[in-house]
N, CA, C and O atoms as CSV, one atom per row, in Angstrom:
chain,resi,resn,atom,element,x,y,z
A,1,MET,N,N,5.525,16.620,12.584
A,1,MET,CA,C,6.519,16.478,13.602
A,1,MET,C,C,6.145,15.247,14.803
A,1,MET,O,O,6.974,14.451,15.245
A,2,VAL,N,N,4.903,15.306,15.141
A,2,VAL,CA,C,4.410,13.770,15.732
A,2,VAL,C,C,5.196,12.574,15.387
A,2,VAL,O,O,6.051,12.055,16.105
A,3,ASN,N,N,4.806,12.171,14.163
A,3,ASN,CA,C,5.217,11.150,13.702
A,3,ASN,C,C,6.727,10.888,13.690
A,3,ASN,O,O,7.185,9.784,13.985
A,4,ALA,N,N,7.361,11.761,13.399
A,4,ALA,CA,C,8.755,11.814,13.116
A,4,ALA,C,C,9.194,11.757,14.983
A,4,ALA,O,O,9.993,10.883,15.319
A,5,THR,N,N,8.837,12.356,15.671
A,5,THR,CA,C,9.315,12.103,17.060
A,5,THR,C,C,8.911,10.839,17.339
A,5,THR,O,O,9.722,10.189,17.999
A,6,GLY,N,N,7.773,10.222,16.998
A,6,GLY,CA,C,7.512,9.255,17.329
A,6,GLY,C,C,8.264,7.833,16.926
A,6,GLY,O,O,8.418,6.776,17.538
A,7,GLU,N,N,8.521,8.133,16.071
A,7,GLU,CA,C,9.271,6.748,14.925
A,7,GLU,C,C,11.040,7.100,15.548
A,7,GLU,O,O,11.838,6.195,15.788
A,8,GLU,N,N,11.307,8.371,15.689
A,8,GLU,CA,C,12.540,8.137,16.250
A,8,GLU,C,C,12.847,7.789,17.686
A,8,GLU,O,O,13.853,7.185,18.058
A,9,LEU,N,N,11.964,8.193,18.378
A,9,LEU,CA,C,11.900,7.383,19.921
A,9,LEU,C,C,12.107,5.799,19.891
A,9,LEU,O,O,13.064,5.132,20.286
A,10,LEU,N,N,10.827,5.385,19.257
A,10,LEU,CA,C,10.827,4.249,19.108
A,10,LEU,C,C,11.772,3.096,18.322
A,10,LEU,O,O,12.202,2.108,18.916
A,11,TRP,N,N,11.978,3.314,17.191
A,11,TRP,CA,C,12.902,2.658,16.345
A,11,TRP,C,C,14.363,3.076,16.769
A,11,TRP,O,O,15.156,2.159,16.982
A,12,ARG,N,N,14.769,4.324,16.904
A,12,ARG,CA,C,16.190,4.962,17.361
A,12,ARG,C,C,16.584,4.808,18.828
A,12,ARG,O,O,17.472,4.122,19.334
A,13,GLY,N,N,15.713,5.603,19.359
A,13,GLY,CA,C,16.001,5.688,20.906
A,13,GLY,C,C,15.824,4.625,21.668
A,13,GLY,O,O,16.596,4.469,22.614
A,14,THR,N,N,14.632,3.536,21.391
A,14,THR,CA,C,14.512,2.367,22.521
A,14,THR,C,C,15.505,1.143,22.064
A,14,THR,O,O,15.867,0.306,22.892
A,15,TYR,N,N,15.871,1.099,20.863
A,15,TYR,CA,C,16.541,0.006,20.459
A,15,TYR,C,C,18.203,0.343,20.795
A,15,TYR,O,O,19.018,-0.507,21.154
A,16,ARG,N,N,18.504,1.899,20.570
A,16,ARG,CA,C,19.787,2.340,20.845
A,16,ARG,C,C,20.110,2.109,22.433
A,16,ARG,O,O,21.153,1.651,22.900
A,17,ASP,N,N,19.186,2.455,22.995
A,17,ASP,CA,C,19.237,2.453,25.003
A,17,ASP,C,C,19.090,0.684,25.121
A,17,ASP,O,O,19.780,0.003,25.880
A,18,ALA,N,N,18.213,0.237,24.347
A,18,ALA,CA,C,18.094,-1.370,24.833
A,18,ALA,C,C,19.314,-2.225,24.999
A,18,ALA,O,O,19.670,-2.963,25.918
A,19,PHE,N,N,19.958,-1.854,23.618
A,19,PHE,CA,C,21.366,-2.410,23.015
A,19,PHE,C,C,22.374,-1.654,22.795
A,19,PHE,O,O,22.745,-1.450,21.639
A,20,PRO,N,N,23.118,-0.995,24.064
A,20,PRO,CA,C,23.880,0.051,23.767
A,20,PRO,C,C,25.504,-0.613,23.479
A,20,PRO,O,O,26.525,0.074,23.447
A,21,ASP,N,N,25.460,-1.684,23.340
A,21,ASP,CA,C,27.139,-2.272,23.091
A,21,ASP,C,C,26.723,-3.204,21.983
A,21,ASP,O,O,27.285,-4.299,21.986
A,22,ASP,N,N,25.961,-3.002,21.166
A,22,ASP,CA,C,25.609,-4.191,20.514
A,22,ASP,C,C,24.953,-3.174,19.081
A,22,ASP,O,O,23.780,-2.800,19.080
A,23,ARG,N,N,25.693,-2.917,18.210
A,23,ARG,CA,C,25.327,-2.051,17.032
A,23,ARG,C,C,24.352,-2.646,16.233
A,23,ARG,O,O,23.418,-1.946,15.841
A,24,TRP,N,N,24.415,-3.795,15.936
A,24,TRP,CA,C,23.414,-4.452,15.192
A,24,TRP,C,C,22.451,-4.541,15.617
A,24,TRP,O,O,21.536,-4.256,14.844
A,25,ARG,N,N,22.162,-4.854,16.655
A,25,ARG,CA,C,20.856,-5.201,17.430
A,25,ARG,C,C,20.169,-3.528,17.376
A,25,ARG,O,O,19.066,-3.267,16.896
A,26,GLY,N,N,20.936,-2.713,17.870
A,26,GLY,CA,C,20.419,-1.569,18.110
A,26,GLY,C,C,20.494,-0.478,17.350
A,26,GLY,O,O,20.159,0.626,17.779
A,27,ALA,N,N,20.990,-0.698,16.015
A,27,ALA,CA,C,20.733,0.168,14.994
A,27,ALA,C,C,20.206,-0.673,13.555
A,27,ALA,O,O,19.579,-0.145,12.637
A,28,GLY,N,N,20.595,-1.966,13.619
A,28,GLY,CA,C,20.409,-2.859,12.532
A,28,GLY,C,C,18.783,-3.361,12.601
A,28,GLY,O,O,18.090,-3.402,11.584
A,29,TRP,N,N,18.417,-3.630,13.569
A,29,TRP,CA,C,16.731,-3.928,13.700
A,29,TRP,C,C,16.024,-2.553,13.354
A,29,TRP,O,O,15.336,-2.463,12.337
A,30,PRO,N,N,16.118,-1.988,13.809
A,30,PRO,CA,C,15.441,-0.625,13.133
A,30,PRO,C,C,15.567,-0.360,11.872
A,30,PRO,O,O,14.587,0.125,11.306
A,31,TRP,N,N,16.786,-0.604,11.114
A,31,TRP,CA,C,16.914,-0.352,10.110
A,31,TRP,C,C,15.930,-1.471,9.064
A,31,TRP,O,O,15.253,-1.194,8.074
A,32,VAL,N,N,16.181,-2.852,9.762
A,32,VAL,CA,C,15.470,-3.843,8.989
A,32,VAL,C,C,13.880,-3.192,9.047
A,32,VAL,O,O,13.247,-2.972,8.015
A,33,GLY,N,N,13.299,-2.901,10.521
A,33,GLY,CA,C,12.125,-2.104,10.220
A,33,GLY,C,C,11.198,-1.161,9.274
A,33,GLY,O,O,9.988,-0.985,9.130
A,34,PHE,N,N,12.539,-0.584,8.633
A,34,PHE,CA,C,12.138,0.478,7.436
A,34,PHE,C,C,11.316,-0.436,6.279
A,34,PHE,O,O,10.754,0.128,5.340
A,35,ILE,N,N,11.304,-1.691,6.415
A,35,ILE,CA,C,9.875,-2.528,5.518
A,35,ILE,C,C,8.746,-1.566,5.720
A,35,ILE,O,O,8.008,-1.404,4.749
A,36,TRP,N,N,8.447,-0.799,6.984
A,36,TRP,CA,C,7.229,-0.587,7.068
A,36,TRP,C,C,7.142,0.694,6.069
A,36,TRP,O,O,6.083,1.317,5.994
A,37,HIS,N,N,7.936,0.961,5.534
A,37,HIS,CA,C,7.433,2.153,4.301
A,37,HIS,C,C,7.075,1.484,3.393
A,37,HIS,O,O,6.394,2.195,2.654
A,38,LEU,N,N,7.163,0.328,2.961
A,38,LEU,CA,C,6.363,-0.513,2.020
A,38,LEU,C,C,4.576,-0.379,2.003
A,38,LEU,O,O,3.795,-0.581,1.073
A,39,ALA,N,N,4.303,0.069,3.511
A,39,ALA,CA,C,2.779,-0.171,3.674
A,39,ALA,C,C,2.052,1.039,2.965
A,39,ALA,O,O,1.083,0.808,2.242
A,40,PRO,N,N,2.533,2.401,3.175
A,40,PRO,CA,C,1.728,3.515,2.413
A,40,PRO,C,C,2.168,3.360,1.015
A,40,PRO,O,O,1.469,3.987,0.219
A,41,GLN,N,N,3.106,2.716,0.529
A,41,GLN,CA,C,3.207,2.756,-0.939
A,41,GLN,C,C,2.324,1.617,-1.725
A,41,GLN,O,O,2.188,1.535,-2.946
A,42,LEU,N,N,1.886,0.951,-0.949
A,42,LEU,CA,C,0.742,0.093,-1.321
A,42,LEU,C,C,-0.636,0.872,-1.851
A,42,LEU,O,O,-1.366,0.497,-2.769
A,43,ILE,N,N,-0.760,1.839,-1.176
A,43,ILE,CA,C,-1.837,2.657,-1.270
A,43,ILE,C,C,-1.691,3.242,-2.350
A,43,ILE,O,O,-2.199,2.953,-3.433
A,44,LEU,N,N,-0.567,4.595,-1.937
A,44,LEU,CA,C,-0.347,5.544,-2.908
A,44,LEU,C,C,1.004,5.469,-3.586
A,44,LEU,O,O,1.847,6.160,-3.014
A,45,PRO,N,N,1.289,5.038,-4.291
A,45,PRO,CA,C,2.731,4.254,-4.847
A,45,PRO,C,C,3.525,5.701,-5.230
A,45,PRO,O,O,2.776,6.465,-5.839
A,46,ALA,N,N,4.715,6.168,-5.027
A,46,ALA,CA,C,5.723,7.312,-5.249
A,46,ALA,C,C,5.889,7.279,-6.944
A,46,ALA,O,O,6.037,6.350,-7.738
A,47,ARG,N,N,5.813,8.444,-7.069
A,47,ARG,CA,C,5.632,8.396,-8.660
A,47,ARG,C,C,6.990,7.735,-9.476
A,47,ARG,O,O,6.898,7.332,-10.636
A,48,ARG,N,N,7.988,7.698,-8.860
A,48,ARG,CA,C,9.061,6.907,-9.504
A,48,ARG,C,C,9.475,5.292,-9.070
A,48,ARG,O,O,10.497,4.657,-9.329
A,49,GLY,N,N,8.306,4.921,-8.339
A,49,GLY,CA,C,8.061,3.616,-8.016
A,49,GLY,C,C,8.474,3.089,-6.600
A,49,GLY,O,O,9.455,3.530,-6.002
A,50,ARG,N,N,7.709,2.181,-6.145
A,50,ARG,CA,C,7.835,1.520,-4.933
A,50,ARG,C,C,9.561,1.214,-4.312
A,50,ARG,O,O,10.234,1.530,-3.331
A,51,ALA,N,N,9.708,0.487,-5.451
A,51,ALA,CA,C,11.270,0.004,-5.595
A,51,ALA,C,C,12.391,1.578,-4.844
A,51,ALA,O,O,12.905,1.819,-3.752
A,52,GLN,N,N,12.320,2.167,-5.959
A,52,GLN,CA,C,13.392,3.620,-5.831
A,52,GLN,C,C,12.967,4.460,-4.312
A,52,GLN,O,O,13.658,5.108,-3.526
A,53,PHE,N,N,11.490,4.103,-4.330
A,53,PHE,CA,C,11.208,4.990,-2.956
A,53,PHE,C,C,11.793,4.103,-1.487
A,53,PHE,O,O,12.154,4.704,-0.475
A,54,LEU,N,N,11.796,2.827,-1.597
A,54,LEU,CA,C,12.105,1.922,-0.490
A,54,LEU,C,C,13.623,2.191,-0.397
A,54,LEU,O,O,14.150,2.587,0.643
A,55,VAL,N,N,14.407,1.914,-1.735
A,55,VAL,CA,C,15.970,2.118,-1.518
A,55,VAL,C,C,16.208,3.322,-0.896
A,55,VAL,O,O,17.053,3.334,-0.001
A,56,GLY,N,N,15.520,4.540,-1.247
A,56,GLY,CA,C,16.065,5.740,-0.816
A,56,GLY,C,C,15.605,5.945,0.814
A,56,GLY,O,O,16.301,6.426,1.708
A,57,ALA,N,N,14.278,5.453,0.911
A,57,ALA,CA,C,14.219,5.361,2.767
A,57,ALA,C,C,15.239,4.297,3.601
A,57,ALA,O,O,15.344,4.282,4.827
A,58,GLY,N,N,15.808,3.605,2.870
A,58,GLY,CA,C,16.783,2.427,3.507
A,58,GLY,C,C,18.048,2.983,3.604
A,58,GLY,O,O,18.880,2.579,4.415
A,59,LEU,N,N,18.256,3.973,2.748
A,59,LEU,CA,C,19.640,4.741,2.692
A,59,LEU,C,C,19.837,5.952,3.852
A,59,LEU,O,O,20.824,6.359,4.465
A,60,VAL,N,N,18.268,6.361,3.849
A,60,VAL,CA,C,17.865,7.440,4.699
A,60,VAL,C,C,17.878,7.003,6.078
A,60,VAL,O,O,18.199,7.754,6.999
A,61,GLY,N,N,17.480,5.613,6.253
A,61,GLY,CA,C,17.557,5.158,7.691
A,61,GLY,C,C,18.632,4.723,7.982
A,61,GLY,O,O,19.052,5.015,9.101
A,62,GLY,N,N,19.544,3.797,7.019
A,62,GLY,CA,C,21.084,3.604,7.618
A,62,GLY,C,C,21.789,4.669,7.783
A,62,GLY,O,O,22.672,4.510,8.625
A,63,ALA,N,N,21.742,5.939,7.201
A,63,ALA,CA,C,22.357,7.191,7.345
A,63,ALA,C,C,21.954,7.460,8.971
A,63,ALA,O,O,22.737,7.253,9.897
A,64,SER,N,N,20.898,7.845,9.087
A,64,SER,CA,C,19.964,8.253,10.444
A,64,SER,C,C,20.721,7.459,11.364
A,64,SER,O,O,21.235,8.055,12.310
A,65,ALA,N,N,20.907,6.055,11.245
A,65,ALA,CA,C,21.238,5.443,12.367
A,65,ALA,C,C,22.593,5.583,12.756
A,65,ALA,O,O,22.895,5.672,13.946
A,66,ARG,N,N,23.535,5.612,11.734
A,66,ARG,CA,C,25.013,6.083,12.018
A,66,ARG,C,C,25.388,7.189,12.694
A,66,ARG,O,O,26.340,7.270,13.470
A,67,VAL,N,N,24.198,8.526,12.218
A,67,VAL,CA,C,24.480,9.461,13.077
A,67,VAL,C,C,24.011,9.365,14.314
A,67,VAL,O,O,24.571,9.938,15.248
A,68,ALA,N,N,22.639,8.433,14.505
A,68,ALA,CA,C,22.333,8.591,16.119
A,68,ALA,C,C,23.545,7.960,17.230
A,68,ALA,O,O,23.844,8.444,18.322
A,69,TRP,N,N,24.139,6.700,16.557
A,69,TRP,CA,C,25.013,6.208,17.186
A,69,TRP,C,C,26.316,6.777,17.472
A,69,TRP,O,O,27.018,6.555,18.459
A,70,THR,N,N,26.593,7.674,16.311
A,70,THR,CA,C,28.064,8.508,16.430
A,70,THR,C,C,27.629,9.671,17.247
A,70,THR,O,O,28.481,10.176,17.977
A,71,THR,N,N,26.627,10.088,17.237
A,71,THR,CA,C,26.436,11.839,18.172
A,71,THR,C,C,25.973,11.182,19.598
A,71,THR,O,O,26.051,11.907,20.589
A,72,GLY,N,N,25.510,9.879,19.743
A,72,GLY,CA,C,24.760,9.170,20.885
A,72,GLY,C,C,23.329,10.152,21.008
A,72,GLY,O,O,22.897,10.599,22.071
A,73,GLY,N,N,22.881,10.307,20.018
A,73,GLY,CA,C,21.598,11.273,20.407
A,73,GLY,C,C,20.613,11.183,19.141
A,73,GLY,O,O,20.950,10.674,18.072
A,74,LEU,N,N,19.498,11.677,19.370
A,74,LEU,CA,C,18.261,11.704,18.376
A,74,LEU,C,C,18.050,13.263,17.723
A,74,LEU,O,O,17.235,13.376,16.808
A,75,ARG,N,N,18.529,14.039,18.031
A,75,ARG,CA,C,18.562,15.603,17.633
A,75,ARG,C,C,18.556,15.840,16.347
A,75,ARG,O,O,17.661,16.487,15.804
A,76,TRP,N,N,19.871,15.182,15.541
A,76,TRP,CA,C,20.197,15.416,14.295
A,76,TRP,C,C,19.314,14.533,13.306
A,76,TRP,O,O,19.207,14.842,12.119
A,77,THR,N,N,18.590,13.250,13.938
A,77,THR,CA,C,18.017,12.401,13.219
A,77,THR,C,C,16.465,12.815,13.087
A,77,THR,O,O,15.842,12.710,12.031
A,78,LEU,N,N,15.941,13.280,14.248
A,78,LEU,CA,C,14.639,14.092,14.480
A,78,LEU,C,C,14.631,15.106,13.592
A,78,LEU,O,O,13.614,15.218,12.907
A,79,LEU,N,N,15.362,15.743,13.459
A,79,LEU,CA,C,15.172,17.068,12.705
A,79,LEU,C,C,14.951,17.019,11.143
A,79,LEU,O,O,14.164,17.637,10.426
A,80,ALA,N,N,16.377,15.619,10.728
A,80,ALA,CA,C,16.266,15.455,9.359
A,80,ALA,C,C,14.963,14.806,9.178
A,80,ALA,O,O,14.330,15.233,8.213
A,81,HIS,N,N,14.379,13.833,9.901
A,81,HIS,CA,C,13.245,12.974,9.811
A,81,HIS,C,C,11.847,13.988,9.607
A,81,HIS,O,O,11.036,13.709,8.724
A,82,ALA,N,N,11.669,15.056,10.410
A,82,ALA,CA,C,10.790,15.758,10.248
A,82,ALA,C,C,10.874,16.593,9.140
A,82,ALA,O,O,9.807,16.907,8.614
A,83,LEU,N,N,11.635,16.906,8.796
A,83,LEU,CA,C,11.754,17.721,7.439
A,83,LEU,C,C,11.365,16.853,6.253
A,83,LEU,O,O,10.639,17.307,5.368
A,84,THR,N,N,11.897,15.452,6.217
A,84,THR,CA,C,11.859,14.550,5.251
A,84,THR,C,C,10.196,14.309,5.147
A,84,THR,O,O,9.600,14.360,4.071
A,85,ASP,N,N,9.583,14.054,6.356
A,85,ASP,CA,C,8.079,13.718,6.639
A,85,ASP,C,C,7.401,15.121,5.959
A,85,ASP,O,O,6.599,15.003,5.032
A,86,ALA,N,N,7.666,16.054,6.327
A,86,ALA,CA,C,7.177,17.122,5.792
A,86,ALA,C,C,6.950,17.659,3.899
A,86,ALA,O,O,6.036,18.170,3.252
A,87,CYS,N,N,8.205,17.232,3.635
A,87,CYS,CA,C,8.205,17.038,2.223
A,87,CYS,C,C,7.091,16.105,1.803
A,87,CYS,O,O,6.100,16.501,1.191
A,88,GLY,N,N,7.282,14.935,2.134
A,88,GLY,CA,C,6.404,13.778,1.876
A,88,GLY,C,C,4.880,14.275,2.033
A,88,GLY,O,O,4.148,14.211,1.045
A,89,VAL,N,N,4.395,14.761,3.237
A,89,VAL,CA,C,2.841,15.202,3.238
A,89,VAL,C,C,2.736,16.159,2.144
A,89,VAL,O,O,1.976,15.964,1.196
A,90,ARG,N,N,3.516,17.241,2.257
A,90,ARG,CA,C,3.119,17.999,1.376
A,90,ARG,C,C,3.038,17.759,-0.299
A,90,ARG,O,O,2.163,18.403,-0.877
A,91,THR,N,N,3.640,17.138,-0.866
A,91,THR,CA,C,3.489,16.260,-1.998
A,91,THR,C,C,2.795,15.191,-2.091
A,91,THR,O,O,2.671,14.751,-3.235
A,92,THR,N,N,2.275,14.599,-1.213
A,92,THR,CA,C,1.001,13.511,-1.091
A,92,THR,C,C,-0.300,14.278,-1.000
A,92,THR,O,O,-1.338,13.743,-1.390
A,93,LEU,N,N,-0.297,15.520,-0.499
A,93,LEU,CA,C,-1.493,16.557,-0.313
A,93,LEU,C,C,-1.708,17.194,-1.876
A,93,LEU,O,O,-2.817,17.494,-2.316
A,94,TYR,N,N,-0.616,17.320,-2.523
A,94,TYR,CA,C,-0.594,17.975,-3.847
A,94,TYR,C,C,-1.241,16.676,-4.896
A,94,TYR,O,O,-2.158,16.911,-5.683
A,95,ARG,N,N,-0.834,15.792,-4.811
A,95,ARG,CA,C,-0.932,14.531,-5.437
A,95,ARG,C,C,-2.842,14.154,-5.369
A,95,ARG,O,O,-3.594,13.772,-6.267
A,96,LEU,N,N,-3.106,14.457,-3.946
A,96,LEU,CA,C,-4.713,14.223,-4.101
A,96,LEU,C,C,-5.623,15.273,-4.332
A,96,LEU,O,O,-6.819,15.240,-4.046
A,97,GLY,N,N,-4.820,16.506,-5.031
A,97,GLY,CA,C,-5.618,17.614,-5.023
A,97,GLY,C,C,-6.090,18.558,-4.004
A,97,GLY,O,O,-6.651,19.605,-4.327
A,98,ARG,N,N,-5.874,18.214,-2.750
A,98,ARG,CA,C,-5.722,18.771,-1.735
A,98,ARG,C,C,-5.013,20.388,-1.451
A,98,ARG,O,O,-5.468,21.167,-0.614
A,99,LEU,N,N,-4.186,20.590,-2.066
A,99,LEU,CA,C,-2.885,21.687,-2.103
A,99,LEU,C,C,-3.010,22.243,-3.124
A,99,LEU,O,O,-2.898,21.480,-4.084
A,100,ASP,N,N,-3.253,23.555,-3.439
A,100,ASP,CA,C,-3.060,24.523,-4.407
A,100,ASP,C,C,-1.784,24.847,-4.869
A,100,ASP,O,O,-1.178,25.747,-4.288
A,101,ALA,N,N,-1.159,24.143,-6.022
A,101,ALA,CA,C,0.104,24.576,-6.367
A,101,ALA,C,C,0.202,25.741,-7.301
A,101,ALA,O,O,1.202,25.762,-8.018
A,102,GLY,N,N,-0.704,26.759,-7.420
A,102,GLY,CA,C,-0.833,27.853,-8.105
A,102,GLY,C,C,-1.766,27.536,-9.356
A,102,GLY,O,O,-2.426,26.502,-9.463
A,103,PRO,N,N,-1.726,28.617,-10.329
A,103,PRO,CA,C,-2.867,28.933,-11.199
A,103,PRO,C,C,-2.719,27.457,-12.307
A,103,PRO,O,O,-1.659,26.989,-12.723
A,104,ARG,N,N,-4.066,26.964,-12.587
A,104,ARG,CA,C,-4.033,25.681,-13.041
A,104,ARG,C,C,-4.779,26.307,-15.015
A,104,ARG,O,O,-5.550,27.203,-15.357
A,105,PRO,N,N,-4.242,25.569,-15.542
A,105,PRO,CA,C,-4.497,25.820,-17.353
A,105,PRO,C,C,-5.945,25.757,-17.357
A,105,PRO,O,O,-6.337,25.161,-16.353
A,106,PRO,N,N,-6.947,26.173,-18.157
A,106,PRO,CA,C,-8.200,25.647,-18.222
A,106,PRO,C,C,-8.163,24.380,-18.830
A,106,PRO,O,O,-7.317,23.839,-19.541
A,107,ALA,N,N,-9.566,23.916,-18.280
A,107,ALA,CA,C,-9.704,22.520,-18.822
A,107,ALA,C,C,-10.199,22.353,-20.254
A,107,ALA,O,O,-11.050,23.062,-20.791
A,108,SER,N,N,-9.668,21.499,-20.706
A,108,SER,CA,C,-10.109,21.527,-22.364
A,108,SER,C,C,-11.353,20.298,-22.433
A,108,SER,O,O,-11.455,19.209,-21.868
A,109,ALA,N,N,-12.098,20.926,-23.264
A,109,ALA,CA,C,-13.509,20.394,-23.417
A,109,ALA,C,C,-13.361,18.942,-23.953
A,109,ALA,O,O,-14.361,18.260,-24.173
């Protein structure tokens, strides 16, 4: 929740308020900033690949920018961002073996 709130305030709120009459700078620059999503992928790539993850993140970022500009606020983008982040954290914990996914089959010799 902390990460999602911080990112929404920084990337969407700040730019939207700094450039209220210029949609490209207000929404476009934060969307370009989505390249940041490559950094975690260099350490722990998504199962379906980095490119597919980045395309998905870019689509979500573009949709979120549109919602923020249309509604004039961050409520809905923050909610969606927090839910998306929660799914990613859970998946990462599972992949690292820190989250029990239920009974496991016995190890073979």
